[in-house]
N, CA and C atoms of all chains as a GROMACS GRO file, in nm:
protein
  642
    1MET      N    1  24.376   1.172   6.788
    1MET     CA    2  24.318   1.224   6.910
    1MET      C    3  24.331   1.377   6.911
    2SER      N    4  24.218   1.447   6.936
    2SER     CA    5  24.221   1.594   6.932
    2SER      C    6  24.281   1.651   7.060
    3ALA      N    7  24.331   1.775   7.046
    3ALA     CA    8  24.391   1.843   7.162
    3ALA      C    9  24.282   1.885   7.260
    4PRO      N   10  24.312   1.882   7.388
    4PRO     CA   11  24.210   1.924   7.487
    4PRO      C   12  24.174   2.072   7.469
    5ILE      N   13  24.044   2.097   7.481
    5ILE     CA   14  23.997   2.236   7.468
    5ILE      C   15  24.020   2.309   7.600
    6ARG      N   16  24.083   2.426   7.588
    6ARG     CA   17  24.109   2.504   7.711
    6ARG      C   18  23.987   2.593   7.739
    7SER      N   19  23.926   2.567   7.850
    7SER     CA   20  23.811   2.650   7.889
    7SER      C   21  23.863   2.784   7.941
    8PRO      N   22  23.777   2.885   7.944
    8PRO     CA   23  23.822   3.015   7.996
    8PRO      C   24  23.875   3.004   8.138
    9GLU      N   25  23.821   2.908   8.213
    9GLU     CA   26  23.866   2.895   8.352
    9GLU      C   27  24.015   2.861   8.359
   10THR      N   28  24.058   2.778   8.261
   10THR     CA   29  24.197   2.735   8.267
   10THR      C   30  24.293   2.847   8.230
   11THR      N   31  24.242   2.952   8.161
   11THR     CA   32  24.330   3.062   8.123
   11THR      C   33  24.334   3.170   8.230
   12ARG      N   34  24.244   3.161   8.326
   12ARG     CA   35  24.242   3.262   8.432
   12ARG      C   36  24.355   3.236   8.531
   13PRO      N   37  24.400   3.341   8.600
   13PRO     CA   38  24.505   3.319   8.700
   13PRO      C   39  24.455   3.228   8.811
   14GLU      N   40  24.537   3.132   8.845
   14GLU     CA   41  24.494   3.033   8.944
   14GLU      C   42  24.548   3.061   9.083
   15THR      N   43  24.665   3.120   9.090
   15THR     CA   44  24.723   3.141   9.222
   15THR      C   45  24.647   3.249   9.297
   16PRO      N   46  24.641   3.239   9.429
   16PRO     CA   47  24.572   3.342   9.508
   16PRO      C   48  24.627   3.482   9.485
   17ALA      N   49  24.759   3.490   9.468
   17ALA     CA   50  24.820   3.622   9.447
   17ALA      C   51  24.775   3.683   9.315
   18ALA      N   52  24.768   3.598   9.210
   18ALA     CA   53  24.724   3.648   9.079
   18ALA      C   54  24.576   3.690   9.084
   19LYS      N   55  24.497   3.610   9.156
   19LYS     CA   56  24.354   3.644   9.169
   19LYS      C   57  24.337   3.778   9.243
   20ALA      N   58  24.414   3.794   9.348
   20ALA     CA   59  24.406   3.918   9.426
   20ALA      C   60  24.448   4.037   9.342
   21ALA      N   61  24.553   4.018   9.258
   21ALA     CA   62  24.600   4.127   9.172
   21ALA      C   63  24.494   4.164   9.070
   22ALA      N   64  24.427   4.062   9.012
   22ALA     CA   65  24.321   4.087   8.914
   22ALA      C   66  24.204   4.161   8.979
   23ALA      N   67  24.168   4.117   9.100
   23ALA     CA   68  24.057   4.182   9.172
   23ALA      C   69  24.092   4.326   9.206
   24ALA      N   70  24.218   4.350   9.245
   24ALA     CA   71  24.261   4.486   9.279
   24ALA      C   72  24.256   4.576   9.156
   25ALA      N   73  24.296   4.520   9.040
   25ALA     CA   74  24.293   4.599   8.917
   25ALA      C   75  24.149   4.636   8.881
   26LEU      N   76  24.058   4.539   8.898
   26LEU     CA   77  23.916   4.566   8.872
   26LEU      C   78  23.862   4.673   8.966
   27ASP      N   79  23.898   4.661   9.095
   27ASP     CA   80  23.854   4.759   9.195
   27ASP      C   81  23.906   4.898   9.162
   28ALA      N   82  24.032   4.905   9.119
   28ALA     CA   83  24.091   5.035   9.086
   28ALA      C   84  24.018   5.098   8.969
   29ALA      N   85  23.985   5.017   8.867
   29ALA     CA   86  23.913   5.070   8.750
   29ALA      C   87  23.774   5.118   8.790
   30ALA      N   88  23.705   5.040   8.875
   30ALA     CA   89  23.572   5.080   8.921
   30ALA      C   90  23.579   5.206   9.005
   31GLY      N   91  23.685   5.216   9.087
   31GLY     CA   92  23.704   5.334   9.170
   31GLY      C   93  23.724   5.459   9.086
   32ARG      N   94  23.806   5.446   8.980
   32ARG     CA   95  23.829   5.561   8.891
   32ARG      C   96  23.699   5.603   8.822
   33ARG      N   97  23.622   5.502   8.778
   33ARG     CA   98  23.496   5.528   8.708
   33ARG      C   99  23.398   5.599   8.803
   34GLY      N  100  23.391   5.550   8.926
   34GLY     CA  101  23.303   5.611   9.025
   34GLY      C  102  23.344   5.752   9.059
   35ALA      N  103  23.476   5.772   9.075
   35ALA     CA  104  23.526   5.905   9.110
   35ALA      C  105  23.497   6.005   8.998
   36LEU      N  106  23.517   5.962   8.873
   36LEU     CA  107  23.491   6.052   8.760
   36LEU      C  108  23.342   6.085   8.750
   37ALA      N  109  23.258   5.982   8.770
   37ALA     CA  110  23.112   6.004   8.766
   37ALA      C  111  23.070   6.101   8.876
   38ALA      N  112  23.128   6.085   8.996
   38ALA     CA  113  23.093   6.174   9.107
   38ALA      C  114  23.139   6.316   9.079
   39MET      N  115  23.258   6.331   9.021
   39MET     CA  116  23.309   6.465   8.990
   39MET      C  117  23.221   6.534   8.886
   40LEU      N  118  23.180   6.457   8.785
   40LEU     CA  119  23.092   6.516   8.683
   40LEU      C  120  22.958   6.554   8.742
   41ALA      N  121  22.908   6.472   8.836
   41ALA     CA  122  22.780   6.502   8.901
   41ALA      C  123  22.790   6.629   8.986
   42VAL      N  124  22.909   6.654   9.044
   42VAL     CA  125  22.928   6.777   9.122
   42VAL      C  126  22.921   6.899   9.030
   43ILE      N  127  22.976   6.883   8.910
   43ILE     CA  128  22.982   6.998   8.819
   43ILE      C  129  22.843   7.038   8.771
   44PHE      N  130  22.764   6.937   8.728
   44PHE     CA  131  22.630   6.968   8.677
   44PHE      C  132  22.535   6.853   8.708
   45PRO      N  133  22.413   6.883   8.753
   45PRO     CA  134  22.319   6.776   8.789
   45PRO      C  135  22.293   6.681   8.672
   46GLY      N  136  22.307   6.552   8.697
   46GLY     CA  137  22.276   6.452   8.594
   46GLY      C  138  22.394   6.412   8.507
   47LEU      N  139  22.502   6.492   8.512
   47LEU     CA  140  22.616   6.465   8.424
   47LEU      C  141  22.684   6.332   8.460
   48GLY      N  142  22.690   6.302   8.589
   48GLY     CA  143  22.751   6.177   8.632
   48GLY      C  144  22.675   6.056   8.581
   49HIS      N  145  22.543   6.062   8.587
   49HIS     CA  146  22.461   5.951   8.539
   49HIS      C  147  22.469   5.940   8.386
   50LEU      N  148  22.483   6.055   8.321
   50LEU     CA  149  22.498   6.053   8.174
   50LEU      C  150  22.627   5.982   8.136
   51TYR      N  151  22.734   6.011   8.209
   51TYR     CA  152  22.863   5.946   8.185
   51TYR      C  153  22.853   5.794   8.204
   52LEU      N  154  22.769   5.753   8.300
   52LEU     CA  155  22.754   5.610   8.328
   52LEU      C  156  22.654   5.542   8.233
   53GLY      N  157  22.600   5.617   8.139
   53GLY     CA  158  22.509   5.560   8.040
   53GLY      C  159  22.364   5.555   8.083
   54ARG      N  160  22.332   5.615   8.198
   54ARG     CA  161  22.191   5.621   8.245
   54ARG      C  162  22.129   5.750   8.193
   55LYS      N  163  22.097   5.748   8.062
   55LYS     CA  164  22.054   5.873   7.998
   55LYS      C  165  21.919   5.923   8.051
   56ALA      N  166  21.823   5.831   8.063
   56ALA     CA  167  21.688   5.871   8.107
   56ALA      C  168  21.693   5.926   8.250
   57ARG      N  169  21.766   5.855   8.336
   57ARG     CA  170  21.777   5.900   8.476
   57ARG      C  171  21.851   6.034   8.482
   58ALA      N  172  21.954   6.048   8.400
   58ALA     CA  173  22.029   6.174   8.398
   58ALA      C  174  21.938   6.290   8.360
   59ALA      N  175  21.856   6.269   8.256
   59ALA     CA  176  21.766   6.376   8.212
   59ALA      C  177  21.662   6.408   8.320
   60LEU      N  178  21.608   6.305   8.382
   60LEU     CA  179  21.508   6.326   8.488
   60LEU      C  180  21.568   6.402   8.606
   61PHE      N  181  21.684   6.358   8.652
   61PHE     CA  182  21.747   6.422   8.768
   61PHE      C  183  21.786   6.567   8.735
   62ALA      N  184  21.841   6.588   8.616
   62ALA     CA  185  21.879   6.725   8.577
   62ALA      C  186  21.755   6.813   8.573
   63ALA      N  187  21.647   6.761   8.516
   63ALA     CA  188  21.524   6.841   8.506
   63ALA      C  189  21.471   6.876   8.645
   64ILE      N  190  21.469   6.779   8.736
   64ILE     CA  191  21.416   6.805   8.871
   64ILE      C  192  21.498   6.912   8.942
   65VAL      N  193  21.631   6.897   8.939
   65VAL     CA  194  21.717   6.993   9.010
   65VAL      C  195  21.705   7.132   8.947
   66LEU      N  196  21.706   7.138   8.814
   66LEU     CA  197  21.700   7.269   8.748
   66LEU      C  198  21.564   7.336   8.767
   67VAL      N  199  21.456   7.258   8.767
   67VAL     CA  200  21.323   7.316   8.793
   67VAL      C  201  21.320   7.374   8.934
   68ALA      N  202  21.378   7.301   9.030
   68ALA     CA  203  21.383   7.352   9.168
   68ALA      C  204  21.463   7.482   9.175
   69VAL      N  205  21.574   7.488   9.101
   69VAL     CA  206  21.657   7.610   9.101
   69VAL      C  207  21.579   7.727   9.041
   70VAL      N  208  21.513   7.702   8.927
   70VAL     CA  209  21.440   7.810   8.858
   70VAL      C  210  21.325   7.861   8.945
   71ILE      N  211  21.249   7.768   9.005
   71ILE     CA  212  21.138   7.812   9.092
   71ILE      C  213  21.192   7.890   9.212
   72GLY      N  214  21.301   7.839   9.272
   72GLY     CA  215  21.360   7.908   9.386
   72GLY      C  216  21.406   8.048   9.351
   73ALA      N  217  21.467   8.063   9.233
   73ALA     CA  218  21.515   8.195   9.191
   73ALA      C  219  21.398   8.287   9.156
   74LYS      N  220  21.294   8.230   9.093
   74LYS     CA  221  21.176   8.311   9.058
   74LYS      C  222  21.106   8.364   9.183
   75LEU      N  223  21.114   8.286   9.291
   75LEU     CA  224  21.050   8.328   9.416
   75LEU      C  225  21.140   8.419   9.500
   76ASP      N  226  21.256   8.452   9.445
   76ASP     CA  227  21.353   8.539   9.515
   76ASP      C  228  21.404   8.480   9.645
   77GLY      N  229  21.423   8.346   9.646
   77GLY     CA  230  21.476   8.281   9.765
   77GLY      C  231  21.622   8.317   9.788
   78ASN      N  232  21.671   8.282   9.907
   78ASN     CA  233  21.808   8.315   9.944
   78ASN      C  234  21.905   8.212   9.886
   79LEU      N  235  22.002   8.261   9.811
   79LEU     CA  236  22.111   8.175   9.766
   79LEU      C  237  22.224   8.196   9.866
   80TYR      N  238  22.242   8.097   9.952
   80TYR     CA  239  22.331   8.117  10.066
   80TYR      C  240  22.476   8.143  10.025
   81THR      N  241  22.534   8.238  10.097
   81THR     CA  242  22.679   8.262  10.092
   81THR      C  243  22.724   8.277  10.237
   82PRO      N  244  22.850   8.246  10.268
   82PRO     CA  245  22.894   8.255  10.408
   82PRO      C  246  22.880   8.398  10.463
   83VAL      N  247  22.825   8.406  10.585
   83VAL     CA  248  22.812   8.536  10.653
   83VAL      C  249  22.897   8.531  10.779
   84LYS      N  250  22.977   8.635  10.799
   84LYS     CA  251  23.068   8.640  10.914
   84LYS      C  252  22.987   8.632  11.045
   85ASP      N  253  23.039   8.555  11.141
   85ASP     CA  254  22.977   8.536  11.274
   85ASP      C  255  22.846   8.456  11.267
   86HIS      N  256  22.816   8.395  11.153
   86HIS     CA  257  22.699   8.307  11.141
   86HIS      C  258  22.747   8.173  11.083
   87PRO      N  259  22.802   8.086  11.169
   87PRO     CA  260  22.865   7.963  11.117
   87PRO      C  261  22.767   7.871  11.042
   88LEU      N  262  22.639   7.878  11.078
   88LEU     CA  263  22.544   7.789  11.009
   88LEU      C  264  22.527   7.825  10.862
   89THR      N  265  22.555   7.952  10.827
   89THR     CA  266  22.544   7.990  10.686
   89THR      C  267  22.650   7.919  10.602
   90LEU      N  268  22.759   7.876  10.669
   90LEU     CA  269  22.862   7.801  10.596
   90LEU      C  270  22.807   7.666  10.552
   91LEU      N  271  22.735   7.600  10.644
   91LEU     CA  272  22.673   7.471  10.608
   91LEU      C  273  22.569   7.490  10.499
   92ALA      N  274  22.486   7.593  10.514
   92ALA     CA  275  22.383   7.620  10.414
   92ALA      C  276  22.446   7.652  10.279
   93THR      N  277  22.559   7.722  10.282
   93THR     CA  278  22.630   7.753  10.157
   93THR      C  279  22.680   7.626  10.090
   94LEU      N  280  22.738   7.538  10.170
   94LEU     CA  281  22.788   7.411  10.115
   94LEU      C  282  22.672   7.331  10.055
   95GLY      N  283  22.558   7.331  10.125
   95GLY     CA  284  22.441   7.262  10.073
   95GLY      C  285  22.392   7.322   9.943
   96SER      N  286  22.387   7.453   9.936
   96SER     CA  287  22.342   7.520   9.813
   96SER      C  288  22.441   7.500   9.699
   97MET      N  289  22.570   7.502   9.734
   97MET     CA  290  22.673   7.483   9.630
   97MET      C  291  22.667   7.344   9.569
   98GLY      N  292  22.598   7.253   9.639
   98GLY     CA  293  22.583   7.118   9.587
   98GLY      C  294  22.518   7.112   9.451
   99MET      N  295  22.443   7.216   9.414
   99MET     CA  296  22.378   7.216   9.281
   99MET      C  297  22.479   7.233   9.168
  100GLY      N  298  22.602   7.267   9.203
  100GLY     CA  299  22.709   7.274   9.104
  100GLY      C  300  22.709   7.403   9.023
  101LEU      N  301  22.723   7.390   8.893
  101LEU     CA  302  22.736   7.506   8.804
  101LEU      C  303  22.622   7.607   8.820
  102PRO      N  304  22.496   7.563   8.832
  102PRO     CA  305  22.388   7.662   8.846
  102PRO      C  306  22.410   7.760   8.962
  103TYR      N  307  22.471   7.713   9.071
  103TYR     CA  308  22.497   7.801   9.186
  103TYR      C  309  22.588   7.916   9.143
  104PHE      N  310  22.696   7.882   9.072
  104PHE     CA  311  22.792   7.986   9.034
  104PHE      C  312  22.739   8.073   8.920
  105VAL      N  313  22.654   8.016   8.836
  105VAL     CA  314  22.591   8.098   8.730
  105VAL      C  315  22.499   8.202   8.795
  106LEU      N  316  22.422   8.158   8.894
  106LEU     CA  317  22.333   8.253   8.963
  106LEU      C  318  22.414   8.359   9.037
  107LEU      N  319  22.522   8.315   9.101
  107LEU     CA  320  22.596   8.405   9.189
  107LEU      C  321  22.683   8.504   9.111
  108LEU      N  322  22.756   8.455   9.010
  108LEU     CA  323  22.856   8.541   8.948
  108LEU      C  324  22.804   8.620   8.826
  109PRO      N  325  22.765   8.552   8.718
  109PRO     CA  326  22.722   8.636   8.605
  109PRO      C  327  22.588   8.706   8.629
  110LEU      N  328  22.498   8.640   8.702
  110LEU     CA  329  22.364   8.698   8.720
  110LEU      C  330  22.355   8.785   8.846
  111HIS      N  331  22.455   8.776   8.933
  111HIS     CA  332  22.457   8.855   9.058
  111HIS      C  333  22.328   8.836   9.138
  112TYR      N  334  22.280   8.713   9.140
  112TYR     CA  335  22.156   8.684   9.212
  112TYR      C  336  22.182   8.683   9.362
  113THR      N  337  22.096   8.748   9.437
  113THR     CA  338  22.110   8.746   9.583
  113THR      C  339  21.982   8.705   9.653
  114GLY      N  340  21.868   8.715   9.586
  114GLY     CA  341  21.741   8.691   9.653
  114GLY      C  342  21.688   8.820   9.714
  115ASP      N  343  21.565   8.817   9.758
  115ASP     CA  344  21.503   8.937   9.814
  115ASP      C  345  21.427   8.899   9.940
  116VAL      N  346  21.483   8.941  10.054
  116VAL     CA  347  21.425   8.901  10.183
  116VAL      C  348  21.284   8.956  10.202
  117THR      N  349  21.248   9.062  10.129
  117THR     CA  350  21.114   9.120  10.145
  117THR      C  351  21.013   9.056  10.049
  118ALA      N  352  21.060   8.967   9.962
  118ALA     CA  353  20.968   8.904   9.865
  118ALA      C  354  20.873   8.809   9.936
  119GLN      N  355  20.753   8.797   9.881
  119GLN     CA  356  20.651   8.713   9.943
  119GLN      C  357  20.693   8.566   9.946
  120GLY      N  358  20.762   8.522   9.841
  120GLY     CA  359  20.799   8.381   9.833
  120GLY      C  360  20.940   8.351   9.880
  121TYR      N  361  20.999   8.442   9.958
  121TYR     CA  362  21.140   8.430  10.000
  121TYR      C  363  21.169   8.296  10.069
  122ASP      N  364  21.088   8.262  10.168
  122ASP     CA  365  21.113   8.138  10.244
  122ASP      C  366  21.096   8.014  10.156
  123TYR      N  367  20.992   8.017  10.073
  123TYR     CA  368  20.970   7.903   9.983
  123TYR      C  369  21.084   7.892   9.882
  124GLY      N  370  21.123   8.007   9.828
  124GLY     CA  371  21.233   8.007   9.731
  124GLY      C  372  21.361   7.954   9.791
  125THR      N  373  21.388   7.992   9.916
  125THR     CA  374  21.507   7.944   9.985
  125THR      C  375  21.502   7.792  10.001
  126ALA      N  376  21.383   7.741  10.035
  126ALA     CA  377  21.367   7.595  10.049
  126ALA      C  378  21.393   7.525   9.916
  127PHE      N  379  21.344   7.582   9.807
  127PHE     CA  380  21.366   7.521   9.674
  127PHE      C  381  21.515   7.523   9.638
  128LEU      N  382  21.581   7.637   9.660
  128LEU     CA  383  21.722   7.648   9.623
  128LEU      C  384  21.810   7.554   9.706
  129LEU      N  385  21.784   7.551   9.836
  129LEU     CA  386  21.863   7.464   9.924
  129LEU      C  387  21.836   7.317   9.890
  130SER      N  388  21.712   7.284   9.864
  130SER     CA  389  21.678   7.145   9.830
  130SER      C  390  21.743   7.103   9.699
  131ALA      N  391  21.752   7.196   9.604
  131ALA     CA  392  21.818   7.164   9.476
  131ALA      C  393  21.963   7.123   9.500
  132GLY      N  394  22.031   7.199   9.586
  132GLY     CA  395  22.171   7.166   9.617
  132GLY      C  396  22.183   7.033   9.688
  133LEU      N  397  22.096   7.009   9.785
  133LEU     CA  398  22.104   6.885   9.861
  133LEU      C  399  22.068   6.764   9.775
  134MET      N  400  21.971   6.782   9.685
  134MET     CA  401  21.935   6.672   9.594
  134MET      C  402  22.055   6.634   9.508
  135ASN      N  403  22.126   6.737   9.458
  135ASN     CA  404  22.240   6.705   9.372
  135ASN      C  405  22.353   6.639   9.450
  136LEU      N  406  22.366   6.673   9.578
  136LEU     CA  407  22.468   6.604   9.659
  136LEU      C  408  22.434   6.455   9.671
  137LEU      N  409  22.304   6.423   9.682
  137LEU     CA  410  22.264   6.282   9.684
  137LEU      C  411  22.291   6.216   9.549
  138LEU      N  412  22.275   6.294   9.441
  138LEU     CA  413  22.306   6.239   9.308
  138LEU      C  414  22.454   6.208   9.293
  139VAL      N  415  22.537   6.290   9.356
  139VAL     CA  416  22.682   6.264   9.353
  139VAL      C  417  22.712   6.129   9.417
  140LEU      N  418  22.651   6.105   9.533
  140LEU     CA  419  22.673   5.977   9.602
  140LEU      C  420  22.618   5.861   9.519
  141ASP      N  421  22.502   5.883   9.456
  141ASP     CA  422  22.443   5.777   9.374
  141ASP      C  423  22.532   5.746   9.253
  142ALA      N  424  22.584   5.851   9.190
  142ALA     CA  425  22.674   5.832   9.075
  142ALA      C  426  22.799   5.754   9.118
  143TRP      N  427  22.849   5.787   9.235
  143TRP     CA  428  22.966   5.716   9.289
  143TRP      C  429  22.932   5.568   9.308
  144ASP      N  430  22.818   5.539   9.369
  144ASP     CA  431  22.779   5.401   9.395
  144ASP      C  432  22.758   5.323   9.265
  145VAL      N  433  22.692   5.386   9.169
  145VAL     CA  434  22.668   5.318   9.041
  145VAL      C  435  22.801   5.296   8.968
  146GLY      N  436  22.887   5.398   8.970
  146GLY     CA  437  23.016   5.389   8.901
  146GLY      C  438  23.107   5.282   8.957
  147THR      N  439  23.103   5.264   9.089
  147THR     CA  440  23.189   5.162   9.151
  147THR      C  441  23.124   5.025   9.153
  148GLY      N  442  23.000   5.017   9.107
  148GLY     CA  443  22.933   4.887   9.099
  148GLY      C  444  22.861   4.845   9.226
  149ARG      N  445  22.851   4.935   9.324
  149ARG     CA  446  22.780   4.900   9.447
  149ARG      C  447  22.630   4.902   9.426
  150LYS      N  448  22.588   4.969   9.320
  150LYS     CA  449  22.445   4.986   9.293
  150LYS      C  450  22.424   4.968   9.143
  151GLU      N  451  22.304   4.925   9.106
  151GLU     CA  452  22.273   4.906   8.964
  151GLU      C  453  22.271   5.037   8.889
  152MET      N  454  20.194   8.270   9.329
  152MET     CA  455  20.156   8.131   9.356
  152MET      C  456  20.105   8.118   9.500
  153SER      N  457  20.005   8.035   9.518
  153SER     CA  458  19.952   8.016   9.652
  153SER      C  459  20.044   7.925   9.734
  154HIS      N  460  20.031   7.933   9.864
  154HIS     CA  461  20.113   7.851   9.952
  154HIS      C  462  20.088   7.702   9.926
  155PHE      N  463  19.961   7.668   9.906
  155PHE     CA  464  19.927   7.527   9.884
  155PHE      C  465  19.989   7.475   9.754
  156LEU      N  466  19.979   7.555   9.649
  156LEU     CA  467  20.035   7.512   9.520
  156LEU      C  468  20.187   7.494   9.530
  157LEU      N  469  20.253   7.585   9.600
  157LEU     CA  470  20.398   7.572   9.618
  157LEU      C  471  20.433   7.444   9.695
  158MET      N  472  20.351   7.415   9.794
  158MET     CA  473  20.375   7.293   9.873
  158MET      C  474  20.357   7.169   9.785
  159VAL      N  475  20.255   7.172   9.701
  159VAL     CA  476  20.230   7.057   9.613
  159VAL      C  477  20.344   7.041   9.512
  160VAL      N  478  20.390   7.152   9.454
  160VAL     CA  479  20.501   7.146   9.358
  160VAL      C  480  20.627   7.092   9.425
  161TYR      N  481  20.655   7.142   9.545
  161TYR     CA  482  20.773   7.098   9.620
  161TYR      C  483  20.764   6.948   9.650
  162ALA      N  484  20.647   6.905   9.698
  162ALA     CA  485  20.628   6.763   9.728
  162ALA      C  486  20.640   6.678   9.603
  163LEU      N  487  20.588   6.729   9.492
  163LEU     CA  488  20.595   6.656   9.364
  163LEU      C  489  20.741   6.635   9.321
  164LEU      N  490  20.818   6.743   9.325
  164LEU     CA  491  20.959   6.734   9.283
  164LEU      C  492  21.036   6.635   9.371
  165LEU      N  493  21.019   6.648   9.501
  165LEU     CA  494  21.094   6.561   9.592
  165LEU      C  495  21.049   6.415   9.583
  166SER      N  496  20.920   6.394   9.564
  166SER     CA  497  20.869   6.258   9.555
  166SER      C  498  20.921   6.187   9.430
  167VAL      N  499  20.917   6.258   9.318
  167VAL     CA  500  20.969   6.198   9.193
  167VAL      C  501  21.119   6.171   9.208
  168PHE      N  502  21.190   6.268   9.267
  168PHE     CA  503  21.335   6.254   9.284
  168PHE      C  504  21.370   6.130   9.367
  169PHE      N  505  21.309   6.118   9.484
  169PHE     CA  506  21.346   6.006   9.572
  169PHE      C  507  21.295   5.873   9.519
  170ALA      N  508  21.182   5.873   9.451
  170ALA     CA  509  21.132   5.748   9.392
  170ALA      C  510  21.230   5.698   9.285
  171ALA      N  511  21.282   5.792   9.204
  171ALA     CA  512  21.377   5.753   9.099
  171ALA      C  513  21.514   5.717   9.156
  172LEU      N  514  21.549   5.780   9.269
  172LEU     CA  515  21.682   5.758   9.327
  172LEU      C  516  21.688   5.628   9.407
  173TRP      N  517  21.584   5.599   9.480
  173TRP     CA  518  21.589   5.489   9.576
  173TRP      C  519  21.531   5.358   9.523
  174ARG      N  520  21.455   5.362   9.417
  174ARG     CA  521  21.394   5.240   9.363
  174ARG      C  522  21.428   5.224   9.216
  175ARG      N  523  21.448   5.100   9.172
  175ARG     CA  524  21.480   5.075   9.032
  175ARG      C  525  21.360   5.016   8.956
  176ASN      N  526  21.280   4.938   9.025
  176ASN     CA  527  21.164   4.876   8.963
  176ASN      C  528  21.050   4.980   8.948
  177ARG      N  529  20.984   4.980   8.830
  177ARG     CA  530  20.884   5.083   8.803
  177ARG      C  531  20.769   5.082   8.904
  178ARG      N  532  20.722   4.961   8.934
  178ARG     CA  533  20.609   4.949   9.028
  178ARG      C  534  20.648   5.000   9.168
  179GLU      N  535  20.769   4.965   9.210
  179GLU     CA  536  20.816   5.012   9.341
  179GLU      C  537  20.834   5.164   9.342
  180GLN      N  538  20.875   5.218   9.226
  180GLN     CA  539  20.891   5.363   9.217
  180GLN      C  540  20.758   5.434   9.234
  181VAL      N  541  20.654   5.379   9.168
  181VAL     CA  542  20.522   5.440   9.177
  181VAL      C  543  20.471   5.435   9.321
  182VAL      N  544  20.491   5.320   9.386
  182VAL     CA  545  20.445   5.304   9.525
  182VAL      C  546  20.515   5.404   9.616
  183LEU      N  547  20.647   5.414   9.602
  183LEU     CA  548  20.722   5.508   9.687
  183LEU      C  549  20.683   5.652   9.658
  184PHE      N  550  20.664   5.683   9.528
  184PHE     CA  551  20.622   5.819   9.492
  184PHE      C  552  20.490   5.853   9.561
  185LEU      N  553  20.393   5.764   9.554
  185LEU     CA  554  20.263   5.791   9.616
  185LEU      C  555  20.275   5.805   9.768
  186GLN      N  556  20.355   5.718   9.829
  186GLN     CA  557  20.374   5.726   9.974
  186GLN      C  558  20.433   5.861  10.015
  187LEU      N  559  20.539   5.902   9.943
  187LEU     CA  560  20.604   6.029   9.977
  187LEU      C  561  20.514   6.148   9.949
  188PHE      N  562  20.452   6.148   9.832
  188PHE     CA  563  20.370   6.262   9.792
  188PHE      C  564  20.250   6.279   9.885
  189ILE      N  565  20.178   6.170   9.907
  189ILE     CA  566  20.061   6.177   9.994
  189ILE      C  567  20.104   6.209  10.138
  190GLY      N  568  20.218   6.152  10.179
  190GLY     CA  569  20.269   6.181  10.314
  190GLY      C  570  20.302   6.328  10.333
  191MET      N  571  20.368   6.387  10.233
  191MET     CA  572  20.407   6.528  10.247
  191MET      C  573  20.287   6.622  10.239
  192VAL      N  574  20.203   6.604  10.136
  192VAL     CA  575  20.088   6.694  10.119
  192VAL      C  576  19.986   6.670  10.232
  193GLY      N  577  19.959   6.543  10.258
  193GLY     CA  578  19.864   6.509  10.365
  193GLY      C  579  19.914   6.555  10.501
  194GLY      N  580  20.044   6.534  10.525
  194GLY     CA  581  20.104   6.577  10.652
  194GLY      C  582  20.096   6.729  10.668
  195GLY      N  583  20.122   6.801  10.558
  195GLY     CA  584  20.114   6.947  10.561
  195GLY      C  585  19.973   6.994  10.593
  196LEU      N  586  19.876   6.931  10.528
  196LEU     CA  587  19.736   6.968  10.553
  196LEU      C  588  19.695   6.934  10.696
  197LEU      N  589  19.743   6.822  10.745
  197LEU     CA  590  19.710   6.781  10.883
  197LEU      C  591  19.767   6.882  10.984
  198VAL      N  592  19.893   6.920  10.964
  198VAL     CA  593  19.954   7.018  11.055
  198VAL      C  594  19.881   7.153  11.045
  199ALA      N  595  19.844   7.192  10.921
  199ALA     CA  596  19.770   7.317  10.903
  199ALA      C  597  19.636   7.310  10.976
  200TRP      N  598  19.569   7.197  10.969
  200TRP     CA  599  19.439   7.180  11.034
  200TRP      C  600  19.455   7.185  11.187
  201LEU      N  601  19.562   7.123  11.238
  201LEU     CA  602  19.587   7.124  11.382
  201LEU      C  603  19.622   7.266  11.432
  202MET      N  604  19.687   7.345  11.346
  202MET     CA  605  19.728   7.480  11.386
  202MET      C  606  19.617   7.583  11.366
  203TYR      N  607  19.512   7.543  11.298
  203TYR     CA  608  19.407   7.639  11.261
  203TYR      C  609  19.350   7.716  11.380
  204PRO      N  610  19.322   7.651  11.497
  204PRO     CA  611  19.262   7.725  11.609
  204PRO      C  612  19.355   7.828  11.672
  205PHE      N  613  19.486   7.814  11.648
  205PHE     CA  614  19.579   7.905  11.714
  205PHE      C  615  19.591   8.036  11.635
  206PRO      N  616  19.592   8.150  11.706
  206PRO     CA  617  19.606   8.278  11.634
  206PRO      C  618  19.746   8.291  11.575
  207SER      N  619  19.755   8.361  11.461
  207SER     CA  620  19.885   8.372  11.393
  207SER      C  621  19.974   8.477  11.459
  208GLY      N  622  19.916   8.578  11.524
  208GLY     CA  623  19.996   8.681  11.589
  208GLY      C  624  20.051   8.782  11.489
  209PRO      N  625  20.126   8.881  11.539
  209PRO     CA  626  20.180   8.983  11.449
  209PRO      C  627  20.291   8.925  11.360
  210PRO      N  628  20.311   8.984  11.242
  210PRO     CA  629  20.417   8.932  11.154
  210PRO      C  630  20.555   8.951  11.215
  211ALA      N  631  20.644   8.859  11.186
  211ALA     CA  632  20.780   8.867  11.239
  211ALA      C  633  20.854   8.985  11.173
  212PRO      N  634  20.940   9.053  11.249
  212PRO     CA  635  21.014   9.166  11.190
  212PRO      C  636  21.114   9.115  11.086
  213ILE      N  637  21.134   9.195  10.984
  213ILE     CA  638  21.231   9.161  10.879
  213ILE      C  639  21.372   9.188  10.932
  214PRO      N  640  21.460   9.088  10.930
  214PRO     CA  641  21.595   9.111  10.986
  214PRO      C  642  21.674   9.212  10.902
   0.00000   0.00000   0.00000
């Protein structure tokens, strides 16, 4: 008489406590993966999705955000920085900083400020601010995909 | 660049972005892209048409 075959189910933890511990370990791993993906997405557009293996989406998102940044800068739009006694500029700055590394590249090495007298100033500002806000949405998406809440 | 072209480029970028972000199925992405793109460009043209009879007035002072 042959020995009974142990199915995978029989090797899994059966007690509720063991099941809860296994689920918690899985959740912790997914949380770490999501957090790392979100952090990478903050640094550079598309990097979080690249880390998660979504190469095509990463390339598309990076291209969209960078095109918006380049058009905004070419039009001499405003790259927001906090202005004293204007609290709303703080929110706009946070939104613009959402684009990650490109914001600091424009601000520090390139000393980009925009030109309020330029014809495309308002349009450029809209492009630059939208680039930052789009990348903030990408951060949330990378977090959701990394933690398994989204495909 | 003309105002209209900039509006079209802006609508194009945002429509592609949100279609890729919010939908996973290709057909659904195309549908959402068209809805957003036509909504933004068409809405812009509609508002421009509604504002056409009103005078633009003097340019705003540069702060």
